[in-house]
ZAGURO-803246 format. One line per 4 residues: number of its first residue (from 1); for each residue x, y, z of N, C-alpha, C. Coordinates in steps of 0.02 Angstrom, whole numbers, always signed. Each point is the difference from the previous one (the first is absolute). Layout:
BEGIN
NUM> X/Y/Z/X/Y/Z/X/Y/Z; ...
END
This chain:
BEGIN
1> +4377/+4615/+5880/-27/+5/-67/-4/+73/-23; -18/+45/+45/-5/+70/-19/+68/+28/-18; +52/-21/+36/+67/+25/-15/+24/-25/-69; -15/-62/-16/+19/-27/-66/-37/+37/-55
5> -64/+15/+11/-38/+37/-49/+27/+70/-11; +20/+34/+54/+28/+67/-7/+66/-1/-37; +42/-48/+16/+65/-6/-33/-9/-14/-75; -44/-49/-16/-11/-16/-70/-33/+57/-38
9> -44/+36/+33/-32/+58/-32/+52/+54/-15; +44/+13/+48/+52/+49/-11/+48/-21/-56; +18/-64/-1/+43/-24/-54/-34/+4/-67; -64/-15/-3/-37/+3/-62/-5/+71/-27
13> -15/+48/+44/-5/+70/-21/+69/+25/-21; +52/-20/+36/+69/+20/-19/+19/-28/-68; -17/-63/-13/+15/-30/-65/-39/+34/-55; -63/+18/+13/-40/+35/-49/+29/+69/-15
17> +22/+36/+51/+30/+66/-11/+65/-6/-39; +40/-51/+15/+62/-11/-38/-16/-13/-73; -51/-40/-14/-19/-15/-69/-23/+63/-36; -36/+43/+35/-23/+63/-31/+60/+42/-21
21> +49/+7/+45/+58/+42/-16/+44/-33/-53; +5/-66/+1/+42/-34/-49/-30/+0/-70; -67/-3/-4/-33/-5/-65/-26/+66/-26; +13/+55/+35/-27/+65/-21/+29/+23/-66
25> +61/-18/-16/+31/+22/-63/-37/-30/-60; -33/-57/+9/-33/-34/-54/-72/+21/-10; -22/+54/+30/-70/+22/-6/-15/+24/-71; +44/+39/-30/-12/+24/-69/-3/-57/-50
29> +48/-47/+0/-6/-56/-47/-63/-42/+13; -21/-6/+63/-60/-38/+14/-62/+35/-27; -4/+66/+11/-57/+38/-26/-3/-2/-77; +57/+5/-32/+2/-3/-73/-19/-70/-24
33> +26/-51/+34/-17/-69/-19/-74/-13/+10; -28/+25/+54/-72/-9/+12/-41/+35/-54; +19/+61/-18/-36/+37/-52/+4/-35/-68; +60/-21/-18/+10/-35/-63/-39/-65/-1
37> +1/-36/+55/-35/-64/+4/-76/+9/-6; -27/+51/+32/-72/+12/-5/-20/+21/-71; +41/+42/-31/-15/+21/-69/+4/-60/-47; +51/-43/+9/+7/-59/-43/-58/-49/+11
41> -21/-9/+62/-55/-46/+14/-66/+26/-29; -11/+65/+5/-62/+29/-26/-1/+2/-76; +59/-1/-31/+1/+0/-73/-1/-70/-29; -6/-51/+42/-9/-68/-24/+62/-43/-1
45> +51/+16/+38/+62/-40/-1/-7/-64/+40; -51/-7/+41/-8/-58/+42/+39/+7/+65; -11/-44/+47/+31/+4/+65/+76/-11/-3; +20/-53/-33/+72/-16/-4/+37/+53/-40
49> -29/+21/-56/+32/+52/-41/+6/+66/+38; -52/+19/+37/+2/+62/+39/+53/-4/+55; +6/-58/+32/+51/-9/+51/+70/+5/-29; +11/-30/-58/+66/+3/-32/+17/+71/-22
53> -49/+34/-30/+12/+69/-22/+12/+46/+59; -38/-9/+54/+9/+41/+60/+68/-12/+32; +20/-62/+4/+66/-16/+29/+56/+30/-41; -6/-5/-66/+52/+29/-43/+1/+76/+6
57> -58/+31/+4/-2/+73/+6/+28/+25/+66; -16/-35/+55/+27/+20/+65/+75/-10/+4; +24/-57/-26/+72/-13/+1/+37/+50/-44; -28/+16/-58/+31/+49/-44/+3/+69/+33
61> -52/+19/+35/+0/+64/+35/+55/+2/+53; +6/-53/+38/+51/-3/+53/+70/+3/-30; +12/-38/-53/+66/-2/-31/+17/+67/-31; -47/+30/-35/+13/+65/-31/+15/+53/+53
65> -38/+0/+55/+12/+48/+53/+68/-8/+33; +19/-62/+14/+64/-12/+32/+58/+16/-47; -6/-17/-63/+53/+15/-47/+5/+75/-11; -57/+34/-4/+2/+72/-10/+32/+36/+59
69> -14/-21/+61/+32/+30/+58/+74/-15/+1; +19/-60/-20/+71/-19/+3/+41/+33/-55; -29/+11/-58/+39/+26/-56/+4/+76/+0; -54/+34/+18/-2/+72/-7/+51/+34/+45
73> +28/+54/-25/+48/+39/+38/-33/+61/+31; -58/+20/-26/-34/+59/+24/-35/-15/+67; +17/+39/+50/-30/-10/+66/-74/+18/-1; -19/+50/-40/-71/+20/-5/-41/-56/-32
77> +27/-34/-50/-36/-55/-31/-7/-59/+48; +52/-13/+39/-5/-52/+51/-54/+16/+51; -3/+63/+21/-52/+20/+48/-69/-10/-31; -8/+17/-64/-65/-7/-33/-21/-74/-5
81> +47/-43/-17/-15/-71/-5/-16/-29/+68; +39/+17/+50/-13/-25/+68/-67/+27/+26; -18/+61/-18/-64/+27/+21/-57/-37/-34; +9/-18/-63/-51/-39/-35/-11/-68/+33
85> +52/-29/+29/-8/-63/+36/-25/+11/+71; +15/+57/+30/-18/+12/+70/-73/+21/+10; -30/+33/-49/-69/+24/+9/-49/-59/+6; +3/-51/-44/-45/-57/+12/+15/-37/+65
89> +63/-1/+20/+17/-32/+64/-31/+38/+58; +0/+67/-4/-31/+40/+53/-76/-10/+1; -31/-5/-58/-73/-12/-2/-16/-69/+30; +39/-50/-18/-10/-67/+28/+13/+1/+75
93> +51/+36/+22/+15/+4/+72/-56/+35/+38; -29/+51/-30/-57/+34/+32/-57/-48/+13; -18/-39/-51/-57/-45/+7/+14/-58/+48; +61/-24/+0/+17/-55/+46/+0/+25/+72
97> +30/+57/+13/+2/+26/+68/-70/+21/+23; -40/+27/-46/-69/+18/+18/-39/-61/+20; +8/-55/-36/-35/-62/+18/+26/-30/+65; +65/+2/+10/+29/-28/+62/-16/+43/+61
101> -7/+65/-10/-13/+44/+57/-70/-10/+28; -42/-34/-37/-67/-16/+25/+3/-46/+61; +54/-38/+5/+7/-46/+57/+9/+38/+65; +40/+54/-1/+16/+32/+63/-26/+71/+10
105> -24/+32/-53/-22/+69/+6/-73/+5/-23; -46/+7/+47/-71/+2/-20/-20/+67/-31; +36/+53/+13/-17/+66/-25/+22/+6/-73; -44/+25/-42/+16/+9/-71/+56/+51/-10
109> +2/+51/+42/+52/+52/-7/+69/-30/+13; +6/-42/+52/+65/-31/+14/+19/-51/-54; -50/-34/-27/+14/-47/-55/+29/+38/-60; -28/+58/-15/+26/+41/-55/+71/+25/+14
113> +12/+20/+62/+67/+23/+19/+50/-56/-8; -16/-60/+26/+45/-57/-7/+10/-19/-73; -54/+2/-39/+5/-18/-71/+44/+49/-38; -6/+64/+14/+43/+50/-33/+73/-8/+20
117> +12/-13/+64/+69/-12/+22/+28/-64/-32; -40/-51/-5/+22/-62/-32/+14/+10/-74; -42/+40/-34/+12/+14/-70/+66/+37/-10; +12/+49/+43/+63/+38/-5/+60/-46/+13
121> -4/-40/+52/+57/-45/+17/+13/-50/-56; -51/-31/-26/+10/-51/-51/+21/+32/-66; -28/+57/-17/+21/+35/-61/+72/+23/+3; +20/+29/+56/+69/+23/+8/+48/-59/-1
125> -19/-55/+32/+43/-59/+1/+9/-29/-70; -54/-3/-37/+4/-25/-69/+42/+46/-43; -9/+65/+7/+39/+49/-38/+74/-5/+18; +14/-8/+64/+69/-4/+23/+34/-64/-25
129> -37/-55/+0/+29/-63/-24/+20/+5/-73; -38/+37/-39/+17/+7/-71/+55/+51/-13; +1/+54/+38/+45/+55/-15/+69/-7/+32; +2/-25/+61/+62/+0/+38/+44/-60/-16
133> -29/-57/-11/+40/-61/-6/+29/-11/-69; -11/+46/-46/+26/-7/-68/+65/+39/-6; +52/-33/-21/+62/+35/-12/+14/-1/-75; +20/+56/-26/+12/+7/-71/+71/-25/-16
137> +5/-39/-52/+66/-23/-22/+15/+31/-68; +63/+17/-8/+22/+26/-64/+17/-58/-46; -28/-1/-59/+14/-54/-47/+59/+18/-44; +43/-48/-9/+58/+8/-44/-21/-15/-71
141> +38/+25/-49/-19/-13/-70/-2/-75/-17; +40/-40/+34/+1/-72/-13/-58/-36/+32; -42/+34/+40/-58/-31/+30/+13/-26/+70; +62/+6/+25/+16/-24/+65/+4/+59/+48
145> -32/-6/+56/+2/+54/+50/+57/-13/+49; +37/+53/+15/+53/-6/+49/-30/+10/+69; +23/-40/+47/-22/+10/+69/+54/+38/+37; -21/+54/+36/+51/+39/+37/+28/-41/+58
149> +66/-6/+3/+30/-39/+53/+43/+44/+44
END
């Protein structure tokens, strides 16, 4: 029984870490959606209306960010957009790793060290996913892009 518990615990923590890295890019749209939803709810939009407005705001933020990174030719602008997405991911990574490090590190100093390392890793990964995986395509006047063969 102890062996099964250790294996399942390891798989669970591994799955949780994979989810953190996979969802880190969506931290900025989530924060914006949460802020918009809270403002809409406090201004009297109701629960359903606030949820709809928050979902639309978060989706719009994600779409605008991805389109802006894909369309822009300026490398400095791409870096700025990716940094705007990576900073909230790093903040979220800091808090997640700080909470998880409570399991194995009783010292507050080591928890801070692990949390800072986690924030750097998750922020850099989020920044890299946005900046590296985008390839710029040249648009033809007819609207069709040629693929280099």
